[in-house]
N, C-alpha and C positions, 0 to 999 in steps of 0.2 A: 768750490763747487760751481759747476756751470749750470745755467738755466736751460730750459728746453729751447727757448728762442736762440740761444747761442749755439746749440748743437744742430739745429735744423736750419739749413740755408733758406734764405728768403726765396719765395717763388720767383721773384724778378731775376734771380741769378740763373734760372733755368729757362726762362722765357726769352726767346729771341724774336724781335719784331722782324718779320720778313721784309727784305728790301726788294724793290722791283728789279726784275731781271733785265738783261741787256736789251731784249726785244721790247719790253714794256717801256724802258727808258728811251729807246730809239723812236718809238711811236708816241712819245709823251705829248700831252696837251696840257697847257697851264690851267691850274685851278687854285686860286681865282684868276680872273681875266680883267684887265683894265677896260672898262666900258668905253672909254674915249678912244682907245686903240681899235676896238671892234668897230666903232662908228666911223673912224677914219678909213679903215679897210673897206667898209661898206661904201663909203663915198668914192673910193678908187674904183670899186666894182661898178658903181653907177656910171662913172665917167667912161670906163672901158665899154660897158654895155651900150651906152648911148652912142659912142663912136662906132661900135659894130653895127647897130641898127641903122644909123644915118648913112654910113659908108657902104654897108652891105658886105663888109670884109669878114669872111668866115674865120680867118685865122685869129681874129680878135676874140671870137667866141671860144676858140680853142685855148687861147691864153687865159680867158676867164675860167674855163673848165679846169685847166691845169692848176690854176691858183687855188680853186676850191679844194681840189684833190690834195694838193700839198698842205693846205691849212688843216684839212680834215685828218690827214695822216700824221703830220709833224708839228701841228700848231704853227706859231709864227716864225719858227726857226729858219725855214727854207723859202717860204713864199716871199718874193720881192715886195709885193704890196703890203703884206703884214709887217715885214721888217721895217719898211718906210714908216708905217703907222706907229709901230712900237718905239722905234729909235728916234724918229724925227718929228712926226706930226703930233702925236698924243702928248709928249712932254711939254709942248708949247701951249696946251690947253689947260694946264694947271695940275694940281695934285691928282693922282690916279683915283678913279672911282672903281673899286673892285666889286665884281659880280661873279657868281658861280660859273665855272668853266664848262661843265657838261652840257647845259642848254646851248651854249655858243658853239660847241663842237657839233651838236645835233643840227644846229642851223647851218653850219658849214656843209654837213652831209646833205641837207636838203638843197643847198645851192649847187653842190656837185651834181646831184641827180638832175636838177632842172637844167643846168648848163650843158651837161653831157647829152641829155635827151634832146635839147635844142640843137646841138651840134650834129647829132646823128640825123635828126629830121632835116636839117638844112643840107647836109651832105647827100641825103637820099632823095632830094628834090621836093620834099614837103615843106617848102619855104614858109607858107602862111602859118603852119603849125609851129615851126621852129622859131619864127619871129614872135609869135604869140607867147611862147615860153620865155623868150628873152624879155618881152614886155612885163610878164609876171615877175621875172627876176629883178627888173628895174624897179618895179613898185615895191617889192619886199626890201631890196637893198636901200631904196630911198627912205622908207619908213624907219629903218635902222639908223641910217646916216643922219637924217634931218629931224626926225621926231623922237628917236631913241626907243622905238617900238620894234623889238625883235620878234618877227612872226614865228620863226623857228623855235624861239624860246617859249613862246606862248603855246605852240603845238606840243613841245616837250612837256610843259606843265600839265596840259590836258591829258596827254598819254600817261604821265606819271600818276595823276589823280585817279585815272581809270585802272591803274595797276598794270598797264602794258609795259611801262618802263618801271623797273623796281625802285622803290624808295631809296635803297642803298646806293644807287648810282649817283644820286645827289641829294644827300639828306637835308641840306639847307634849302633845296628846291621843293621839298615835299609840300610846302604851302606857297608855291610860286604864285606871285601875282604880277600884274603888269607893272614893269619898272620903267620909269621915265627919268631921263637925266635932267 
């Protein structure tokens, strides 16, 4: 005689965990992220941004903007600065310190907006405004690189606490606090 449990298949036999589709995989961003790699990338951004401000070379601002867009869209897979950070620089700093990825992606988005706006302003002749945005970018990237304070991550946390960013986007961030390395 068979028991009821033997005749009824387990629910897990019918439930399939959805796998991300090709588009989602293509635009994947790592979660979690190595904090040291993020800080190294921020240091590269600071270096490029200082070079742009000192030299007045607008193409460097374009390189910075392109880097932010690449990191926002694809994570560290395509961005040369992020690849250098992930593969060469961060491993030399010791074991990885993993932090949630969504706030870092949000920060990359803010960097993309700032650097693209700076480039548009500079190309349209509004140099003081463009260089001011670059100075703000230098300050934010310096805080990340040298102090371990990710302003974009702090803004992400504030927006999440206010319900603007749903808690499900980053459940481990729901109680996000300032993280210092």
